NURO-502886 format. One record per residue (C-alpha): residue in three letters; residue number from 1; x, y, z. Coordinates in steps of 0.25 Angstrom, whole numbers, plus 5000, padded with zeros to 4 digits. Layout:
BEGIN
node resn:ALA&resi:NUM&px:X&py:Y&pz:Z
...
END
This chain:
BEGIN
node resn:UNK&resi:1&px:5334&py:5323&pz:5512
node resn:UNK&resi:2&px:5345&py:5323&pz:5501
node resn:UNK&resi:3&px:5354&py:5311&pz:5504
node resn:UNK&resi:4&px:5368&py:5315&pz:5499
node resn:UNK&resi:5&px:5380&py:5307&pz:5496
node resn:UNK&resi:6&px:5393&py:5314&pz:5496
node resn:UNK&resi:7&px:5404&py:5309&pz:5486
node resn:UNK&resi:8&px:5418&py:5314&pz:5491
node resn:UNK&resi:9&px:5421&py:5317&pz:5505
node resn:UNK&resi:10&px:5433&py:5327&pz:5504
node resn:UNK&resi:11&px:5434&py:5341&pz:5509
node resn:UNK&resi:12&px:5423&py:5348&pz:5501
node resn:UNK&resi:13&px:5413&py:5338&pz:5506
node resn:UNK&resi:14&px:5417&py:5339&pz:5521
node resn:UNK&resi:15&px:5420&py:5354&pz:5521
node resn:UNK&resi:16&px:5408&py:5359&pz:5513
node resn:UNK&resi:17&px:5398&py:5349&pz:5508
node resn:UNK&resi:18&px:5395&py:5341&pz:5521
node resn:UNK&resi:19&px:5394&py:5355&pz:5529
node resn:UNK&resi:20&px:5384&py:5360&pz:5519
node resn:UNK&resi:21&px:5375&py:5347&pz:5519
node resn:UNK&resi:22&px:5374&py:5346&pz:5534
node resn:UNK&resi:23&px:5367&py:5360&pz:5534
node resn:UNK&resi:24&px:5356&py:5354&pz:5525
node resn:UNK&resi:25&px:5345&py:5346&pz:5532
node resn:UNK&resi:26&px:5340&py:5340&pz:5518
node resn:UNK&resi:27&px:5353&py:5334&pz:5514
node resn:UNK&resi:28&px:5361&py:5323&pz:5520
node resn:UNK&resi:29&px:5373&py:5315&pz:5517
node resn:UNK&resi:30&px:5370&py:5301&pz:5515
node resn:UNK&resi:31&px:5383&py:5295&pz:5510
node resn:UNK&resi:32&px:5397&py:5299&pz:5507
node resn:UNK&resi:33&px:5407&py:5294&pz:5497
node resn:UNK&resi:34&px:5422&py:5295&pz:5496
node resn:UNK&resi:35&px:5434&py:5286&pz:5492
node resn:UNK&resi:36&px:5441&py:5290&pz:5504
node resn:UNK&resi:37&px:5435&py:5282&pz:5516
node resn:UNK&resi:38&px:5440&py:5292&pz:5527
node resn:UNK&resi:39&px:5434&py:5304&pz:5520
node resn:UNK&resi:40&px:5421&py:5296&pz:5517
node resn:UNK&resi:41&px:5419&py:5293&pz:5532
node resn:UNK&resi:42&px:5423&py:5307&pz:5536
node resn:UNK&resi:43&px:5412&py:5312&pz:5527
node resn:UNK&resi:44&px:5402&py:5302&pz:5532
node resn:UNK&resi:45&px:5404&py:5306&pz:5546
node resn:UNK&resi:46&px:5403&py:5321&pz:5543
node resn:UNK&resi:47&px:5391&py:5320&pz:5534
node resn:UNK&resi:48&px:5383&py:5310&pz:5542
node resn:UNK&resi:49&px:5382&py:5301&pz:5530
node resn:UNK&resi:50&px:5376&py:5287&pz:5532
node resn:UNK&resi:51&px:5385&py:5281&pz:5521
node resn:UNK&resi:52&px:5399&py:5282&pz:5516
node resn:UNK&resi:53&px:5405&py:5276&pz:5504
node resn:UNK&resi:54&px:5419&py:5275&pz:5497
node resn:UNK&resi:55&px:5414&py:5267&pz:5486
node resn:UNK&resi:56&px:5407&py:5275&pz:5475
node resn:UNK&resi:57&px:5397&py:5264&pz:5470
node resn:UNK&resi:58&px:5392&py:5261&pz:5484
node resn:UNK&resi:59&px:5389&py:5276&pz:5486
node resn:UNK&resi:60&px:5381&py:5278&pz:5473
node resn:UNK&resi:61&px:5373&py:5265&pz:5476
node resn:UNK&resi:62&px:5368&py:5272&pz:5489
node resn:UNK&resi:63&px:5353&py:5274&pz:5487
node resn:UNK&resi:64&px:5352&py:5284&pz:5499
node resn:UNK&resi:65&px:5360&py:5295&pz:5491
node resn:UNK&resi:66&px:5351&py:5305&pz:5484
node resn:UNK&resi:67&px:5363&py:5314&pz:5479
node resn:UNK&resi:68&px:5378&py:5315&pz:5479
node resn:UNK&resi:69&px:5388&py:5326&pz:5482
node resn:UNK&resi:70&px:5400&py:5324&pz:5474
node resn:UNK&resi:71&px:5412&py:5330&pz:5481
node resn:UNK&resi:72&px:5424&py:5323&pz:5475
node resn:UNK&resi:73&px:5435&py:5328&pz:5466
node resn:UNK&resi:74&px:5430&py:5333&pz:5453
node resn:UNK&resi:75&px:5435&py:5321&pz:5444
node resn:UNK&resi:76&px:5424&py:5312&pz:5451
node resn:UNK&resi:77&px:5413&py:5321&pz:5449
node resn:UNK&resi:78&px:5407&py:5317&pz:5436
node resn:UNK&resi:79&px:5408&py:5302&pz:5439
node resn:UNK&resi:80&px:5401&py:5304&pz:5452
node resn:UNK&resi:81&px:5390&py:5313&pz:5448
node resn:UNK&resi:82&px:5387&py:5304&pz:5436
node resn:UNK&resi:83&px:5387&py:5292&pz:5446
node resn:UNK&resi:84&px:5378&py:5299&pz:5456
node resn:UNK&resi:85&px:5368&py:5303&pz:5445
node resn:UNK&resi:86&px:5368&py:5288&pz:5440
node resn:UNK&resi:87&px:5364&py:5284&pz:5454
node resn:UNK&resi:88&px:5352&py:5294&pz:5455
node resn:UNK&resi:89&px:5360&py:5304&pz:5464
node resn:UNK&resi:90&px:5359&py:5319&pz:5463
node resn:UNK&resi:91&px:5373&py:5326&pz:5462
node resn:UNK&resi:92&px:5380&py:5338&pz:5468
node resn:UNK&resi:93&px:5394&py:5338&pz:5464
node resn:UNK&resi:94&px:5406&py:5347&pz:5468
node resn:UNK&resi:95&px:5412&py:5355&pz:5456
node resn:UNK&resi:96&px:5415&py:5352&pz:5445
node resn:UNK&resi:97&px:5403&py:5342&pz:5442
node resn:UNK&resi:98&px:5413&py:5336&pz:5432
node resn:UNK&resi:99&px:5427&py:5338&pz:5427
node resn:UNK&resi:100&px:5422&py:5340&pz:5413
node resn:UNK&resi:101&px:5411&py:5346&pz:5405
node resn:UNK&resi:102&px:5408&py:5333&pz:5399
node resn:UNK&resi:103&px:5407&py:5326&pz:5413
node resn:UNK&resi:104&px:5398&py:5337&pz:5417
node resn:UNK&resi:105&px:5389&py:5335&pz:5405
node resn:UNK&resi:106&px:5388&py:5320&pz:5409
node resn:UNK&resi:107&px:5383&py:5323&pz:5422
node resn:UNK&resi:108&px:5373&py:5333&pz:5416
node resn:UNK&resi:109&px:5368&py:5322&pz:5407
node resn:UNK&resi:110&px:5367&py:5312&pz:5419
node resn:UNK&resi:111&px:5359&py:5323&pz:5427
node resn:UNK&resi:112&px:5349&py:5325&pz:5416
node resn:UNK&resi:113&px:5347&py:5311&pz:5414
node resn:UNK&resi:114&px:5345&py:5308&pz:5429
node resn:UNK&resi:115&px:5338&py:5320&pz:5433
node resn:UNK&resi:116&px:5346&py:5321&pz:5446
node resn:UNK&resi:117&px:5353&py:5334&pz:5451
node resn:UNK&resi:118&px:5367&py:5337&pz:5449
node resn:UNK&resi:119&px:5372&py:5350&pz:5456
node resn:UNK&resi:120&px:5386&py:5355&pz:5453
node resn:UNK&resi:121&px:5391&py:5359&pz:5467
node resn:UNK&resi:122&px:5395&py:5374&pz:5466
node resn:UNK&resi:123&px:5393&py:5378&pz:5480
node resn:UNK&resi:124&px:5396&py:5393&pz:5478
node resn:UNK&resi:125&px:5384&py:5394&pz:5469
node resn:UNK&resi:126&px:5375&py:5392&pz:5482
node resn:UNK&resi:127&px:5382&py:5403&pz:5490
node resn:UNK&resi:128&px:5372&py:5413&pz:5497
node resn:UNK&resi:129&px:5379&py:5426&pz:5492
node resn:UNK&resi:130&px:5379&py:5421&pz:5478
node resn:UNK&resi:131&px:5364&py:5419&pz:5479
node resn:UNK&resi:132&px:5363&py:5434&pz:5485
node resn:UNK&resi:133&px:5371&py:5438&pz:5472
node resn:UNK&resi:134&px:5361&py:5431&pz:5463
node resn:UNK&resi:135&px:5350&py:5438&pz:5470
node resn:UNK&resi:136&px:5356&py:5452&pz:5468
node resn:UNK&resi:137&px:5359&py:5449&pz:5454
node resn:UNK&resi:138&px:5344&py:5444&pz:5451
node resn:UNK&resi:139&px:5339&py:5458&pz:5456
node resn:UNK&resi:140&px:5345&py:5465&pz:5444
node resn:UNK&resi:141&px:5348&py:5477&pz:5453
node resn:UNK&resi:142&px:5363&py:5475&pz:5451
node resn:UNK&resi:143&px:5362&py:5474&pz:5436
node resn:UNK&resi:144&px:5369&py:5465&pz:5426
node resn:UNK&resi:145&px:5382&py:5457&pz:5431
node resn:UNK&resi:146&px:5394&py:5464&pz:5424
node resn:UNK&resi:147&px:5405&py:5455&pz:5430
node resn:UNK&resi:148&px:5409&py:5444&pz:5440
node resn:UNK&resi:149&px:5421&py:5442&pz:5448
node resn:UNK&resi:150&px:5424&py:5429&pz:5455
node resn:UNK&resi:151&px:5435&py:5425&pz:5464
node resn:UNK&resi:152&px:5436&py:5411&pz:5470
node resn:UNK&resi:153&px:5449&py:5410&pz:5478
node resn:UNK&resi:154&px:5452&py:5398&pz:5487
node resn:UNK&resi:155&px:5464&py:5392&pz:5494
node resn:UNK&resi:156&px:5465&py:5377&pz:5490
node resn:UNK&resi:157&px:5475&py:5374&pz:5500
node resn:UNK&resi:158&px:5465&py:5378&pz:5511
node resn:UNK&resi:159&px:5455&py:5369&pz:5506
node resn:UNK&resi:160&px:5463&py:5357&pz:5508
node resn:UNK&resi:161&px:5457&py:5348&pz:5498
node resn:UNK&resi:162&px:5458&py:5333&pz:5500
node resn:UNK&resi:163&px:5460&py:5331&pz:5485
node resn:UNK&resi:164&px:5469&py:5338&pz:5475
node resn:UNK&resi:165&px:5460&py:5337&pz:5463
node resn:UNK&resi:166&px:5460&py:5353&pz:5462
node resn:UNK&resi:167&px:5475&py:5353&pz:5459
node resn:UNK&resi:168&px:5476&py:5342&pz:5449
node resn:UNK&resi:169&px:5471&py:5350&pz:5437
node resn:UNK&resi:170&px:5479&py:5362&pz:5431
node resn:UNK&resi:171&px:5466&py:5371&pz:5432
node resn:UNK&resi:172&px:5464&py:5368&pz:5447
node resn:UNK&resi:173&px:5457&py:5381&pz:5452
node resn:UNK&resi:174&px:5448&py:5381&pz:5439
node resn:UNK&resi:175&px:5442&py:5368&pz:5442
node resn:UNK&resi:176&px:5441&py:5370&pz:5457
node resn:UNK&resi:177&px:5437&py:5385&pz:5458
node resn:UNK&resi:178&px:5431&py:5389&pz:5445
node resn:UNK&resi:179&px:5418&py:5381&pz:5446
node resn:UNK&resi:180&px:5415&py:5389&pz:5459
node resn:UNK&resi:181&px:5416&py:5402&pz:5451
node resn:UNK&resi:182&px:5408&py:5397&pz:5439
node resn:UNK&resi:183&px:5397&py:5391&pz:5447
node resn:UNK&resi:184&px:5394&py:5405&pz:5453
node resn:UNK&resi:185&px:5397&py:5414&pz:5440
node resn:UNK&resi:186&px:5389&py:5406&pz:5430
node resn:UNK&resi:187&px:5376&py:5407&pz:5439
node resn:UNK&resi:188&px:5378&py:5422&pz:5440
node resn:UNK&resi:189&px:5381&py:5425&pz:5425
node resn:UNK&resi:190&px:5379&py:5412&pz:5417
node resn:UNK&resi:191&px:5388&py:5402&pz:5411
node resn:UNK&resi:192&px:5403&py:5405&pz:5408
node resn:UNK&resi:193&px:5405&py:5407&pz:5393
node resn:UNK&resi:194&px:5420&py:5410&pz:5392
node resn:UNK&resi:195&px:5433&py:5411&pz:5400
node resn:UNK&resi:196&px:5439&py:5425&pz:5396
node resn:UNK&resi:197&px:5451&py:5425&pz:5405
node resn:UNK&resi:198&px:5460&py:5415&pz:5413
node resn:UNK&resi:199&px:5472&py:5418&pz:5421
node resn:UNK&resi:200&px:5477&py:5407&pz:5431
node resn:UNK&resi:201&px:5489&py:5403&pz:5439
node resn:UNK&resi:202&px:5495&py:5393&pz:5449
node resn:UNK&resi:203&px:5499&py:5399&pz:5462
node resn:UNK&resi:204&px:5499&py:5387&pz:5472
node resn:UNK&resi:205&px:5496&py:5375&pz:5464
node resn:UNK&resi:206&px:5501&py:5368&pz:5452
node resn:UNK&resi:207&px:5487&py:5371&pz:5445
node resn:UNK&resi:208&px:5479&py:5383&pz:5443
node resn:UNK&resi:209&px:5476&py:5389&pz:5456
node resn:UNK&resi:210&px:5472&py:5403&pz:5452
node resn:UNK&resi:211&px:5464&py:5409&pz:5441
node resn:UNK&resi:212&px:5457&py:5422&pz:5436
node resn:UNK&resi:213&px:5447&py:5420&pz:5424
node resn:UNK&resi:214&px:5436&py:5428&pz:5417
node resn:UNK&resi:215&px:5423&py:5421&pz:5412
node resn:UNK&resi:216&px:5413&py:5426&pz:5402
node resn:UNK&resi:217&px:5398&py:5424&pz:5403
node resn:UNK&resi:218&px:5387&py:5429&pz:5394
node resn:UNK&resi:219&px:5386&py:5442&pz:5402
node resn:UNK&resi:220&px:5399&py:5445&pz:5410
node resn:UNK&resi:221&px:5413&py:5441&pz:5413
node resn:UNK&resi:222&px:5417&py:5434&pz:5426
node resn:UNK&resi:223&px:5431&py:5436&pz:5432
node resn:UNK&resi:224&px:5435&py:5424&pz:5441
node resn:UNK&resi:225&px:5447&py:5422&pz:5451
node resn:UNK&resi:226&px:5451&py:5408&pz:5456
node resn:UNK&resi:227&px:5461&py:5404&pz:5466
node resn:UNK&resi:228&px:5466&py:5392&pz:5475
node resn:UNK&resi:229&px:5476&py:5400&pz:5482
node resn:UNK&resi:230&px:5470&py:5412&pz:5489
node resn:UNK&resi:231&px:5471&py:5414&pz:5504
node resn:UNK&resi:232&px:5456&py:5418&pz:5506
node resn:UNK&resi:233&px:5446&py:5410&pz:5499
node resn:UNK&resi:234&px:5434&py:5417&pz:5492
node resn:UNK&resi:235&px:5424&py:5416&pz:5481
node resn:UNK&resi:236&px:5420&py:5430&pz:5478
node resn:UNK&resi:237&px:5410&py:5433&pz:5467
node resn:UNK&resi:238&px:5408&py:5448&pz:5463
node resn:UNK&resi:239&px:5397&py:5452&pz:5453
node resn:UNK&resi:240&px:5398&py:5466&pz:5446
node resn:UNK&resi:241&px:5384&py:5471&pz:5441
node resn:UNK&resi:242&px:5379&py:5483&pz:5434
node resn:UNK&resi:243&px:5374&py:5490&pz:5447
node resn:UNK&resi:244&px:5384&py:5483&pz:5457
node resn:UNK&resi:245&px:5391&py:5471&pz:5462
node resn:UNK&resi:246&px:5390&py:5458&pz:5471
node resn:UNK&resi:247&px:5401&py:5451&pz:5478
node resn:UNK&resi:248&px:5402&py:5439&pz:5487
node resn:UNK&resi:249&px:5412&py:5429&pz:5492
node resn:UNK&resi:250&px:5404&py:5416&pz:5490
node resn:UNK&resi:251&px:5415&py:5408&pz:5498
node resn:UNK&resi:252&px:5418&py:5416&pz:5510
node resn:UNK&resi:253&px:5406&py:5425&pz:5511
node resn:UNK&resi:254&px:5394&py:5417&pz:5505
node resn:UNK&resi:255&px:5383&py:5425&pz:5511
node resn:UNK&resi:256&px:5389&py:5439&pz:5509
node resn:UNK&resi:257&px:5386&py:5447&pz:5496
node resn:UNK&resi:258&px:5392&py:5461&pz:5493
node resn:UNK&resi:259&px:5383&py:5470&pz:5485
node resn:UNK&resi:260&px:5386&py:5483&pz:5477
node resn:UNK&resi:261&px:5374&py:5489&pz:5470
node resn:UNK&resi:262&px:5372&py:5503&pz:5465
node resn:UNK&resi:263&px:5384&py:5508&pz:5474
node resn:UNK&resi:264&px:5379&py:5502&pz:5487
node resn:UNK&resi:265&px:5386&py:5490&pz:5494
node resn:UNK&resi:266&px:5379&py:5479&pz:5502
node resn:UNK&resi:267&px:5384&py:5467&pz:5509
node resn:UNK&resi:268&px:5374&py:5455&pz:5511
node resn:UNK&resi:269&px:5378&py:5444&pz:5520
node resn:UNK&resi:270&px:5367&py:5433&pz:5524
node resn:UNK&resi:271&px:5375&py:5426&pz:5535
node resn:UNK&resi:272&px:5386&py:5435&pz:5540
node resn:UNK&resi:273&px:5397&py:5431&pz:5550
node resn:UNK&resi:274&px:5390&py:5417&pz:5553
node resn:UNK&resi:275&px:5395&py:5413&pz:5539
node resn:UNK&resi:276&px:5409&py:5412&pz:5544
node resn:UNK&resi:277&px:5406&py:5401&pz:5553
node resn:UNK&resi:278&px:5401&py:5393&pz:5542
node resn:UNK&resi:279&px:5413&py:5397&pz:5534
node resn:UNK&resi:280&px:5422&py:5391&pz:5545
node resn:UNK&resi:281&px:5413&py:5378&pz:5544
node resn:UNK&resi:282&px:5414&py:5377&pz:5529
node resn:UNK&resi:283&px:5399&py:5379&pz:5528
node resn:UNK&resi:284&px:5398&py:5387&pz:5515
node resn:UNK&resi:285&px:5383&py:5390&pz:5512
node resn:UNK&resi:286&px:5385&py:5386&pz:5497
node resn:UNK&resi:287&px:5387&py:5372&pz:5500
node resn:UNK&resi:288&px:5374&py:5371&pz:5509
node resn:UNK&resi:289&px:5366&py:5378&pz:5498
node resn:UNK&resi:290&px:5372&py:5370&pz:5487
node resn:UNK&resi:291&px:5367&py:5357&pz:5494
node resn:UNK&resi:292&px:5353&py:5363&pz:5497
node resn:UNK&resi:293&px:5352&py:5367&pz:5482
node resn:UNK&resi:294&px:5356&py:5352&pz:5478
node resn:UNK&resi:295&px:5345&py:5347&pz:5487
node resn:UNK&resi:296&px:5335&py:5357&pz:5482
node resn:UNK&resi:297&px:5338&py:5353&pz:5467
node resn:UNK&resi:298&px:5336&py:5338&pz:5471
node resn:UNK&resi:299&px:5322&py:5341&pz:5477
node resn:UNK&resi:300&px:5319&py:5350&pz:5465
node resn:UNK&resi:301&px:5318&py:5363&pz:5473
node resn:UNK&resi:302&px:5328&py:5372&pz:5466
node resn:UNK&resi:303&px:5333&py:5374&pz:5452
node resn:UNK&resi:304&px:5348&py:5370&pz:5450
node resn:UNK&resi:305&px:5358&py:5381&pz:5452
node resn:UNK&resi:306&px:5370&py:5374&pz:5446
node resn:UNK&resi:307&px:5368&py:5364&pz:5435
node resn:UNK&resi:308&px:5377&py:5354&pz:5428
node resn:UNK&resi:309&px:5376&py:5364&pz:5416
node resn:UNK&resi:310&px:5382&py:5375&pz:5425
node resn:UNK&resi:311&px:5393&py:5365&pz:5428
node resn:UNK&resi:312&px:5396&py:5362&pz:5414
node resn:UNK&resi:313&px:5398&py:5377&pz:5411
node resn:UNK&resi:314&px:5407&py:5378&pz:5423
node resn:UNK&resi:315&px:5416&py:5366&pz:5417
node resn:UNK&resi:316&px:5416&py:5373&pz:5404
node resn:UNK&resi:317&px:5421&py:5386&pz:5410
node resn:UNK&resi:318&px:5432&py:5379&pz:5418
node resn:UNK&resi:319&px:5436&py:5372&pz:5405
node resn:UNK&resi:320&px:5437&py:5385&pz:5398
node resn:UNK&resi:321&px:5446&py:5391&pz:5410
node resn:UNK&resi:322&px:5455&py:5378&pz:5410
node resn:UNK&resi:323&px:5457&py:5379&pz:5395
node resn:UNK&resi:324&px:5461&py:5393&pz:5396
node resn:UNK&resi:325&px:5471&py:5389&pz:5406
node resn:UNK&resi:326&px:5477&py:5379&pz:5397
node resn:UNK&resi:327&px:5477&py:5390&pz:5385
node resn:UNK&resi:328&px:5485&py:5399&pz:5394
END
């Protein structure tokens, strides 16, 4: 049994992480930590954790914690990840793993010296329909990838975050949304080499809340659309290949894959209508799969799907995009 300590008890923890963990019989929440005592107690009750802390040092001295999930605002991620590794705890951390490339490299060095697991938490990488995409691409019947289009569009107001860190930097939507896109794209076509085009604007916020951009890889270009202001959320990934195409909405239809091959159309859906019941309950399968993978890493049963090196590339690409915004 993996004994997990959760740091940060805001909406991402209550809406997604705890609902995923409760579906896994081999992972349990042992302790929670939050500077807000009311949030801490609420998360303790919801998770069934035996212990609750609002003093950080006491939490890290708890020998019953095997691993931590860091779900705080990003400015705390680096320090908390390093502290956990120092105390012999494995780490799964909400994106970004650190706010700077240098900070991420410090975590990488600490991971290598301790031999502990550090998993950057990019949940959409574990979406069932993305796995189906990977299976199709591995068969080679579709031929080489010729292009990718990605649209991650959400409504920040509907999310009702308890913190405003997303709106405190001029490149807002870049830091919030772009990591989701890059974590999926880099697995399909490799690390991003260049940023070829950036167009951004402010619609409802004083910071960037919409963007269109194009990335270059060693093989193809990737066109991406990011938004905080759309009415209907989606995370659509479309892959063009020599002999057809693949398309899925990883957010709203995580089991459904549209396949076009040699002029024939096919729709694959592993779960069907029952998914919408989970959707209402905020039980997106990617979170459950992500925690299962984290536990498998700790027990040595799976190779790591997202590494700290991948996270460094994501941060490098985000910096290129942000620098392009300033140039314009």
